[in-house]
Backbone as a chain_set.jsonl record, in Angstrom:
{"seq": "MVEEVEESWRDDNYTVDPAAVVERASTREELEDGLARVPFIYRTAVVLHDAEGWTVREIAELEEIGLPAAKQRLRRGRMAPVSALATGAERRHALKGLPMRCWDARRHVSEYLDGALDPETVDIVEAHLESCPTCPPLYAALVGVREVVGQLRDPDSVVPPDVAARIAPPSERG", "coords": {"N": [[33.041, -31.918, -30.884], [34.49, -29.864, -32.317], [36.799, -29.932, -30.728], [37.833, -32.675, -31.238], [38.33, -32.208, -34.2], [40.386, -30.231, -33.889], [42.186, -31.711, -32.654], [42.731, -33.644, -34.582], [43.898, -31.967, -36.591], [46.211, -31.215, -35.411], [47.563, -33.329, -35.613], [50.434, -34.585, -37.455], [50.274, -36.438, -39.431], [47.568, -36.048, -40.398], [45.433, -35.466, -43.117], [43.642, -34.285, -45.922], [41.782, -34.767, -48.98], [42.058, -32.484, -50.928], [40.739, -31.781, -53.5], [38.366, -33.227, -53.475], [37.09, -32.257, -51.121], [36.818, -29.566, -51.885], [35.139, -30.04, -54.22], [32.882, -31.074, -52.918], [32.051, -28.929, -51.253], [31.246, -27.211, -53.21], [28.786, -27.982, -53.586], [25.67, -26.968, -52.582], [24.034, -28.426, -50.854], [25.881, -30.124, -49.538], [27.553, -28.468, -48.529], [26.096, -26.832, -46.664], [25.293, -28.992, -45.092], [27.833, -29.616, -44.148], [28.449, -27.197, -42.757], [26.413, -27.167, -40.881], [27.133, -28.975, -38.957], [28.852, -27.731, -37.454], [29.664, -26.127, -34.576], [27.479, -23.408, -33.26], [28.931, -20.771, -32.46], [31.318, -21.007, -33.677], [30.654, -21.431, -36.415], [29.296, -18.862, -36.897], [31.328, -16.894, -36.8], [32.943, -17.771, -39.151], [31.03, -17.515, -41.142], [30.221, -14.654, -40.913], [32.778, -13.647, -41.415], [33.84, -14.849, -43.911], [31.878, -15.008, -45.511], [30.328, -12.566, -45.364], [32.118, -10.628, -45.307], [33.179, -9.266, -42.776], [35.573, -7.988, -40.564], [37.968, -9.674, -38.347], [38.179, -8.306, -35.998], [35.909, -6.77, -36.07], [33.912, -8.807, -35.573], [34.758, -9.782, -33.156], [34.204, -7.493, -31.59], [31.368, -7.554, -31.958], [30.603, -10.069, -30.794], [31.274, -9.581, -28.329], [33.87, -10.414, -27.295], [37.518, -11.078, -26.834], [40.097, -10.237, -29.125], [41.808, -12.408, -29.766], [40.189, -14.625, -28.998], [38.159, -14.461, -31.031], [39.725, -14.817, -33.235], [40.54, -17.491, -32.852], [37.945, -18.75, -32.874], [37.262, -18.254, -35.731], [39.524, -19.749, -36.801], [38.965, -22.352, -35.833], [36.386, -22.632, -36.798], [36.72, -22.818, -39.47], [38.318, -24.992, -39.985], [36.68, -27.125, -38.998], [34.27, -27.518, -40.8], [35.938, -28.308, -43.222], [36.933, -30.657, -42.261], [34.581, -32.085, -41.88], [33.509, -32.069, -44.551], [35.428, -33.595, -45.753], [34.978, -36.067, -44.67], [32.732, -36.534, -45.83], [31.957, -38.872, -47.702], [32.001, -41.066, -46.26], [30.164, -40.436, -44.348], [27.832, -40.12, -45.982], [27.633, -42.71, -46.716], [27.009, -44.107, -44.484], [24.673, -43.063, -44.065], [23.095, -43.884, -46.013], [20.334, -44.636, -47.897], [18.216, -43.407, -46.23], [15.329, -41.667, -45.954], [15.398, -38.915, -46.122], [17.554, -35.964, -45.906], [19.46, -35.477, -42.818], [19.391, -32.735, -41.682], [16.995, -31.927, -43.047], [15.091, -33.448, -41.935], [15.502, -32.596, -39.203], [14.792, -29.982, -39.394], [11.986, -30.392, -39.555], [11.332, -31.356, -37.186], [10.201, -29.899, -34.793], [7.669, -29.117, -35.668], [6.665, -31.752, -36.211], [6.78, -32.755, -33.412], [4.576, -31.205, -32.529], [2.435, -32.072, -33.852], [1.805, -31.086, -36.311], [2.35, -31.391, -39.001], [2.018, -32.394, -42.42], [0.377, -35.504, -43.534], [2.067, -37.017, -45.379], [4.566, -35.83, -45.046], [5.042, -36.385, -42.233], [5.272, -39.354, -42.544], [7.599, -39.706, -43.727], [9.411, -38.33, -42.076], [9.197, -39.957, -39.831], [10.061, -42.229, -40.965], [12.62, -41.61, -41.399], [13.571, -41.233, -38.818], [13.413, -43.893, -37.884], [15.548, -45.058, -39.211], [17.857, -43.699, -39.158], [21.153, -43.143, -37.633], [21.896, -40.931, -36.207], [19.875, -39.142, -35.433], [17.662, -40.01, -33.788], [18.506, -39.905, -30.927], [18.736, -37.047, -30.733], [16.088, -36.409, -31.333], [14.826, -37.683, -29.113], [15.95, -36.289, -26.989], [14.743, -33.587, -27.495], [12.155, -34.218, -27.094], [12.18, -34.874, -24.22], [13.13, -32.578, -23.262], [10.994, -30.605, -23.716], [9.05, -31.873, -22.461], [9.809, -31.306, -19.772], [9.839, -28.558, -19.914], [7.352, -28.146, -20.184], [6.032, -28.57, -17.784], [6.48, -26.39, -16.39], [4.397, -24.683, -15.218], [3.878, -22.643, -13.662], [2.848, -19.423, -13.936], [3.735, -17.065, -12.731], [6.421, -17.473, -12.139], [7.567, -17.891, -14.634], [6.588, -16.379, -16.836], [5.64, -12.962, -17.085], [2.716, -11.861, -15.205], [0.738, -10.217, -16.656], [1.467, -10.917, -19.363], [0.931, -13.739, -19.358], [-1.807, -13.914, -18.807], [-2.72, -12.799, -21.21], [-1.861, -14.885, -22.908], [-3.263, -17.182, -22.232], [-5.055, -19.98, -22.672], [-8.459, -19.887, -24.133], [-10.265, -21.178, -22.444], [-8.976, -21.001, -19.893], [-8.84, -18.407, -19.311], [-9.95, -15.509, -17.206]], "CA": [[33.376, -32.029, -32.521], [35.426, -29.122, -32.517], [37.996, -30.539, -30.102], [38.305, -33.622, -32.176], [38.919, -31.663, -35.275], [41.595, -29.663, -33.684], [43.313, -32.661, -32.236], [43.088, -34.32, -35.904], [44.638, -31.208, -37.257], [47.354, -31.061, -34.722], [48.444, -34.633, -36.116], [51.217, -34.181, -38.566], [49.804, -37.247, -40.439], [46.274, -36.033, -40.923], [45.341, -34.849, -44.386], [42.454, -34.526, -46.564], [41.745, -34.661, -50.302], [41.409, -31.041, -51.22], [39.884, -31.687, -54.694], [37.285, -33.885, -52.897], [36.661, -31.375, -50.164], [36.232, -28.346, -52.717], [34.0, -30.417, -54.966], [31.673, -31.109, -51.971], [31.819, -27.561, -50.723], [30.643, -26.394, -54.296], [27.266, -28.308, -53.675], [25.188, -26.291, -51.441], [23.549, -29.444, -49.726], [26.972, -30.642, -48.834], [28.189, -27.258, -47.583], [25.042, -26.697, -45.576], [25.514, -30.158, -44.085], [29.122, -29.407, -43.166], [28.321, -26.299, -41.76], [25.394, -27.438, -39.964], [27.781, -29.913, -38.024], [30.031, -26.962, -36.792], [28.821, -25.23, -33.421], [27.194, -21.975, -33.744], [29.899, -19.857, -32.295], [32.496, -21.169, -34.765], [29.981, -21.274, -37.751], [29.12, -17.373, -37.082], [32.719, -16.283, -37.223], [33.146, -18.05, -40.552], [29.821, -16.999, -42.213], [30.456, -13.349, -40.886], [33.97, -13.167, -41.954], [34.145, -15.365, -45.149], [30.635, -14.699, -46.498], [29.717, -11.279, -45.242], [33.377, -9.644, -45.184], [33.555, -8.725, -41.675], [36.936, -8.166, -40.077], [38.177, -10.484, -37.1], [37.832, -7.239, -34.962], [34.32, -6.56, -35.997], [33.418, -10.089, -35.01], [35.095, -9.651, -31.636], [33.229, -6.58, -31.064], [29.827, -8.061, -32.102], [30.524, -11.013, -29.867], [32.097, -9.151, -26.975], [35.051, -11.32, -26.917], [38.758, -10.619, -27.274], [40.572, -10.507, -30.618], [42.422, -13.726, -29.865], [39.149, -15.557, -29.02], [37.647, -14.222, -32.426], [40.805, -15.466, -34.261], [40.395, -18.818, -32.619], [36.838, -19.138, -33.45], [37.349, -18.304, -37.121], [40.323, -20.852, -37.136], [38.199, -23.582, -35.475], [35.184, -22.65, -37.647], [37.198, -23.091, -40.759], [38.756, -26.278, -39.882], [35.495, -28.086, -38.739], [33.603, -27.975, -41.974], [36.779, -28.971, -44.069], [37.065, -32.113, -41.877], [33.371, -32.751, -42.2], [33.403, -32.164, -45.908], [36.497, -34.669, -46.096], [34.388, -37.341, -44.355], [31.414, -36.739, -46.504], [31.679, -40.085, -48.315], [31.737, -41.928, -45.292], [28.783, -40.165, -43.748], [26.838, -40.531, -46.96], [27.465, -44.403, -46.833], [26.441, -44.431, -43.018], [23.372, -42.611, -43.896], [22.699, -44.322, -47.268], [18.956, -45.322, -47.792], [17.548, -42.496, -45.381], [14.458, -41.075, -46.891], [15.733, -37.489, -46.184], [18.709, -35.677, -45.063], [19.2, -35.248, -41.433], [18.968, -31.528, -41.639], [15.717, -31.654, -43.358], [14.442, -34.142, -40.828], [15.697, -31.763, -38.201], [14.072, -28.661, -39.715], [10.477, -30.685, -39.381], [10.946, -31.903, -35.97], [9.414, -29.274, -34.222], [6.197, -29.24, -36.125], [6.329, -33.036, -35.877], [6.298, -32.818, -32.061], [3.133, -30.543, -32.32], [1.428, -32.929, -34.72], [1.469, -29.919, -37.286], [2.907, -31.709, -40.358], [0.994, -33.049, -43.376], [0.791, -36.998, -43.332], [3.173, -37.454, -46.002], [5.909, -35.553, -44.234], [5.102, -37.34, -40.985], [5.868, -40.701, -42.835], [9.001, -39.562, -44.199], [10.293, -38.073, -40.814], [9.23, -41.214, -39.013], [11.012, -43.32, -41.574], [14.112, -41.345, -41.099], [13.941, -41.799, -37.287], [13.642, -45.303, -37.575], [16.843, -45.833, -39.642], [19.032, -42.734, -38.828], [22.016, -43.398, -36.506], [22.15, -39.76, -35.363], [18.74, -38.206, -35.075], [16.691, -40.484, -32.661], [18.846, -39.364, -29.765], [18.509, -35.755, -30.594], [14.717, -36.268, -31.098], [14.436, -38.004, -27.561], [16.283, -35.085, -26.085], [13.998, -32.502, -27.666], [10.98, -34.58, -26.295], [12.325, -34.725, -22.801], [13.237, -31.142, -22.774], [9.649, -30.313, -24.048], [8.211, -32.128, -21.218], [10.315, -30.62, -18.662], [9.475, -27.16, -19.932], [5.712, -28.204, -19.998], [5.87, -28.668, -16.476], [6.565, -25.053, -15.84], [3.132, -24.101, -15.464], [3.615, -21.522, -12.742], [3.073, -18.26, -14.772], [4.324, -16.18, -11.928], [7.841, -17.597, -12.171], [7.977, -17.96, -15.891], [6.069, -15.357, -17.552], [4.905, -11.874, -16.321], [1.203, -11.975, -14.984], [-0.052, -9.726, -17.645], [1.373, -11.734, -20.424], [0.217, -15.021, -18.871], [-3.292, -13.653, -18.987], [-3.074, -12.584, -22.604], [-1.74, -15.834, -23.811], [-3.861, -18.228, -21.646], [-6.112, -20.663, -23.53], [-9.782, -19.168, -23.798], [-10.73, -21.958, -21.303], [-8.436, -20.655, -18.773], [-9.007, -16.896, -18.929], [-10.864, -15.257, -16.292]], "C": [[34.613, -31.245, -32.726], [36.842, -29.597, -31.9], [38.602, -31.773, -30.752], [38.846, -33.158, -33.521], [40.22, -31.087, -34.942], [42.586, -30.685, -33.408], [43.593, -33.431, -33.625], [44.109, -33.123, -36.656], [45.997, -30.843, -36.707], [48.408, -32.233, -35.14], [49.188, -34.32, -37.404], [50.725, -35.127, -39.78], [48.363, -37.062, -40.89], [46.282, -35.164, -42.163], [43.924, -34.986, -45.014], [42.662, -34.441, -48.092], [41.244, -33.32, -50.66], [40.627, -30.988, -52.405], [38.474, -32.196, -54.105], [36.24, -32.884, -52.052], [36.014, -29.94, -50.972], [34.949, -28.848, -53.431], [32.572, -30.561, -54.079], [31.183, -29.954, -51.295], [31.034, -26.906, -51.859], [29.076, -26.925, -54.462], [26.685, -27.82, -52.422], [24.62, -27.207, -50.504], [24.654, -29.903, -49.015], [27.434, -29.736, -48.094], [27.262, -26.919, -46.586], [25.224, -27.85, -44.69], [26.895, -30.064, -43.336], [29.045, -28.36, -42.365], [27.469, -26.432, -40.583], [26.024, -28.256, -38.725], [28.733, -29.063, -37.028], [29.063, -26.052, -35.697], [28.674, -23.879, -33.944], [28.301, -20.815, -33.578], [30.91, -19.881, -33.333], [31.734, -20.743, -36.228], [29.482, -19.603, -37.902], [30.122, -16.779, -37.362], [32.779, -16.601, -38.838], [32.227, -17.42, -41.592], [29.928, -15.248, -42.226], [31.636, -13.0, -41.628], [34.205, -13.466, -43.605], [32.857, -15.025, -46.113], [30.167, -13.308, -46.602], [30.931, -10.281, -45.238], [33.618, -8.954, -43.991], [34.931, -8.977, -41.248], [36.838, -9.045, -38.723], [37.654, -9.459, -36.009], [36.48, -7.024, -34.76], [33.614, -7.668, -35.319], [33.552, -10.207, -33.471], [34.26, -8.697, -31.015], [31.83, -7.012, -30.849], [29.814, -9.083, -30.87], [30.756, -10.77, -28.382], [32.954, -9.973, -26.45], [36.359, -10.676, -27.238], [39.066, -10.935, -28.697], [41.113, -11.886, -30.541], [41.321, -14.773, -29.781], [38.408, -15.608, -30.4], [38.496, -14.922, -33.263], [40.693, -16.893, -33.959], [38.996, -19.462, -33.054], [36.741, -19.2, -34.906], [38.135, -19.535, -37.563], [39.605, -22.132, -37.046], [36.961, -23.643, -36.645], [35.455, -22.913, -39.109], [37.629, -24.46, -40.898], [37.685, -27.356, -39.868], [34.709, -28.582, -40.113], [34.546, -28.667, -43.094], [36.874, -30.319, -43.618], [35.586, -32.757, -42.105], [33.054, -32.957, -43.722], [34.323, -33.479, -46.448], [35.808, -35.951, -45.782], [33.074, -37.571, -44.897], [30.905, -38.056, -47.027], [31.342, -41.161, -47.246], [30.405, -41.791, -44.533], [27.895, -40.576, -44.654], [26.616, -41.952, -46.864], [26.684, -44.671, -45.597], [25.064, -44.068, -43.162], [22.388, -42.984, -45.234], [21.15, -44.954, -47.102], [17.893, -44.448, -46.803], [16.708, -41.731, -46.251], [14.476, -39.479, -46.963], [16.977, -37.219, -45.482], [18.482, -35.489, -43.706], [18.749, -33.759, -41.164], [17.62, -31.052, -41.964], [14.921, -32.372, -42.494], [14.306, -33.182, -39.648], [14.702, -30.385, -38.175], [12.439, -28.943, -39.293], [10.27, -31.183, -37.959], [10.161, -31.162, -34.895], [7.912, -29.263, -34.36], [5.742, -30.743, -35.973], [5.93, -33.396, -34.357], [4.886, -32.215, -31.913], [2.249, -31.066, -33.14], [0.742, -31.781, -35.857], [1.812, -30.126, -38.912], [1.74, -32.511, -41.05], [1.236, -34.721, -43.263], [1.919, -37.526, -44.128], [4.706, -37.129, -45.443], [6.074, -36.301, -43.176], [5.839, -38.683, -41.316], [7.289, -40.619, -43.132], [9.955, -39.332, -42.828], [10.274, -39.403, -39.973], [10.129, -42.318, -39.692], [12.491, -42.967, -41.315], [14.547, -41.556, -39.666], [14.185, -42.996, -37.07], [14.842, -45.771, -38.143], [17.983, -44.837, -39.519], [19.811, -43.176, -37.682], [22.162, -42.251, -35.524], [21.142, -38.967, -34.628], [17.698, -38.642, -33.94], [17.155, -39.929, -31.35], [18.598, -37.811, -29.568], [17.046, -35.521, -30.486], [14.103, -36.521, -29.743], [14.86, -36.821, -26.724], [15.3, -34.08, -26.248], [12.459, -32.983, -26.906], [11.261, -34.372, -24.718], [12.393, -33.183, -22.368], [11.912, -30.515, -22.956], [8.841, -30.589, -22.984], [8.505, -31.6, -20.078], [9.745, -29.314, -18.705], [7.921, -27.049, -19.871], [5.309, -28.194, -18.655], [6.163, -27.226, -15.751], [5.233, -24.274, -15.932], [2.83, -22.889, -14.434], [3.778, -20.29, -13.43], [3.736, -17.248, -14.105], [5.902, -16.214, -12.038], [8.465, -17.634, -13.647], [7.66, -16.93, -16.976], [5.325, -14.203, -16.788], [3.225, -12.266, -16.277], [0.431, -11.496, -16.192], [0.137, -10.365, -19.019], [0.777, -13.004, -20.478], [-1.322, -14.957, -19.307], [-3.609, -13.506, -20.445], [-2.901, -13.93, -23.469], [-2.4, -17.123, -23.271], [-4.813, -18.699, -22.683], [-7.53, -19.824, -23.221], [-10.234, -19.964, -22.621], [-10.371, -21.556, -19.797], [-8.415, -19.078, -18.357], [-10.325, -16.518, -18.178], [-11.828, -14.348, -16.617]], "O": [[35.635, -31.742, -33.201], [37.868, -29.61, -32.579], [39.827, -31.88, -30.798], [39.836, -33.747, -33.956], [41.18, -31.398, -35.647], [43.728, -30.589, -33.857], [44.742, -33.849, -33.773], [45.088, -33.532, -37.28], [46.832, -30.255, -37.396], [49.636, -32.183, -35.066], [48.583, -33.825, -38.355], [50.746, -34.715, -40.94], [47.917, -37.855, -41.72], [47.064, -34.216, -42.249], [43.134, -35.813, -44.558], [43.76, -34.029, -48.466], [40.034, -33.096, -50.675], [39.758, -30.116, -52.413], [37.484, -31.495, -54.316], [35.029, -32.747, -52.221], [34.946, -29.403, -50.678], [33.872, -28.261, -53.318], [31.453, -30.235, -54.475], [30.056, -29.923, -50.8], [30.181, -26.074, -51.546], [28.283, -26.433, -55.265], [27.115, -28.18, -51.326], [24.662, -26.877, -49.319], [24.473, -30.118, -47.816], [27.776, -30.041, -46.952], [27.769, -26.686, -45.489], [25.309, -27.621, -43.483], [27.053, -30.372, -42.154], [29.532, -28.462, -41.239], [27.718, -25.927, -39.488], [25.487, -28.208, -37.618], [29.272, -29.545, -36.032], [28.016, -25.463, -35.964], [29.393, -23.301, -34.76], [28.514, -20.022, -34.494], [31.326, -18.835, -33.83], [32.174, -19.885, -36.993], [29.313, -19.16, -39.038], [29.997, -15.971, -38.282], [32.663, -15.695, -39.663], [32.589, -16.919, -42.656], [29.769, -14.596, -43.258], [31.564, -12.095, -42.459], [34.621, -12.629, -44.406], [32.954, -14.82, -47.323], [29.694, -12.845, -47.64], [30.657, -9.083, -45.162], [34.318, -7.948, -44.107], [35.468, -10.053, -41.508], [35.784, -9.119, -38.092], [36.774, -9.794, -35.217], [35.899, -7.049, -33.675], [32.731, -7.401, -34.504], [32.681, -10.623, -32.707], [33.628, -8.984, -29.998], [31.215, -6.876, -29.792], [28.995, -8.879, -29.974], [30.502, -11.543, -27.458], [32.897, -10.3, -25.264], [36.301, -9.675, -27.953], [38.426, -11.747, -29.364], [40.744, -12.588, -31.483], [41.469, -15.794, -30.453], [38.074, -16.695, -30.87], [37.971, -15.686, -34.073], [40.761, -17.606, -34.96], [38.957, -20.593, -33.538], [36.154, -20.17, -35.385], [37.712, -20.289, -38.44], [39.586, -22.928, -37.985], [36.71, -24.675, -37.267], [34.543, -23.193, -39.888], [37.313, -25.084, -41.911], [37.751, -28.345, -40.597], [34.562, -29.762, -40.434], [34.043, -29.511, -43.836], [36.902, -31.202, -44.475], [35.501, -33.919, -42.503], [32.397, -33.931, -44.091], [33.978, -34.214, -47.373], [35.992, -36.909, -46.533], [32.363, -38.528, -44.589], [29.731, -38.403, -46.899], [30.475, -42.016, -47.425], [29.698, -42.729, -44.166], [27.08, -41.417, -44.273], [25.47, -42.398, -46.925], [25.725, -45.44, -45.662], [24.231, -44.657, -42.474], [21.265, -42.528, -45.447], [20.898, -45.723, -46.174], [16.755, -44.896, -46.667], [17.196, -41.156, -47.224], [13.728, -38.844, -47.706], [17.457, -37.977, -44.639], [17.317, -35.329, -43.343], [17.766, -33.578, -40.446], [17.089, -30.081, -41.426], [13.853, -31.808, -42.258], [13.21, -32.954, -39.137], [14.071, -29.915, -37.228], [11.718, -28.06, -38.828], [9.129, -31.414, -37.558], [9.479, -31.829, -34.117], [7.098, -29.368, -33.443], [4.581, -30.992, -35.649], [4.994, -34.143, -34.072], [4.084, -32.773, -31.164], [1.158, -30.498, -33.191], [-0.446, -31.657, -36.156], [1.616, -29.311, -39.814], [0.811, -33.098, -40.496], [2.341, -35.115, -42.889], [2.671, -38.381, -43.66], [5.685, -37.874, -45.407], [7.131, -36.915, -43.033], [6.769, -39.12, -40.639], [8.076, -41.488, -42.755], [10.972, -39.976, -42.569], [11.317, -39.845, -39.49], [10.795, -43.139, -39.062], [13.381, -43.783, -41.076], [15.661, -41.972, -39.35], [15.012, -43.354, -36.232], [15.297, -46.827, -37.706], [19.104, -45.251, -39.815], [19.181, -43.601, -36.714], [22.458, -42.402, -34.338], [21.319, -38.319, -33.597], [17.025, -37.836, -33.297], [16.285, -39.469, -30.61], [18.308, -37.339, -28.468], [16.626, -34.639, -29.737], [13.173, -35.876, -29.258], [14.133, -36.417, -25.817], [14.887, -33.584, -25.199], [11.769, -32.188, -26.267], [10.483, -33.676, -24.067], [11.849, -32.688, -21.38], [11.73, -29.676, -22.074], [8.022, -29.779, -22.548], [7.595, -31.371, -19.282], [9.186, -28.867, -17.703], [7.336, -26.013, -19.556], [4.178, -27.783, -18.395], [6.025, -27.111, -14.534], [5.088, -23.317, -16.692], [1.757, -22.288, -14.394], [4.958, -19.975, -13.584], [4.368, -16.46, -14.809], [6.578, -15.185, -12.032], [9.664, -17.441, -13.845], [8.439, -16.698, -17.901], [4.476, -14.478, -15.94], [2.635, -12.858, -17.18], [-0.418, -12.214, -16.721], [-0.811, -10.408, -19.804], [0.17, -13.391, -21.477], [-1.9, -15.791, -20.004], [-4.631, -14.009, -20.911], [-3.561, -14.143, -24.486], [-2.099, -18.166, -23.851], [-5.325, -17.917, -23.485], [-7.663, -19.187, -22.176], [-10.636, -19.267, -21.69], [-11.088, -21.681, -18.804], [-8.036, -18.648, -17.267], [-11.441, -16.992, -18.387], [-12.711, -14.068, -15.806]]}, "num_chains": 1, "name": "protein.A"}
């Protein structure tokens, strides 16, 4: 996504409606949605710098990267949510009719996988997964990774033996 955004920003004909972007950014829900679509390393730089007041040098030191890399992360991290917020209307149209926002469904997906949600929330998450164009592949990937991780049953290679003994189900404890 970041590469696509940067490519758009390099195009001299690319622009956005600044009033629409600022209006969307003033709505916490829209801002969170725009930031959630920014990769973590870029989002971290923006939040630390613009929300917490850190200098770029402090961010570089924290992340153990060079100053030019920290500056690049901040630049890319600022461009991405602007582009995301600029396309907010198109995204909302594509997701119209979904029973919940993608981020809300994704926050519940771990508990959904574990069967730990109340029935009403299960129905809403399932309805979202049935109609959302972007969440089902993410959910499928989570299921796949969970299954693969679940095959790591050799405690000696994954967890230290003393920890494995403490966390083993009662039926497996010696």
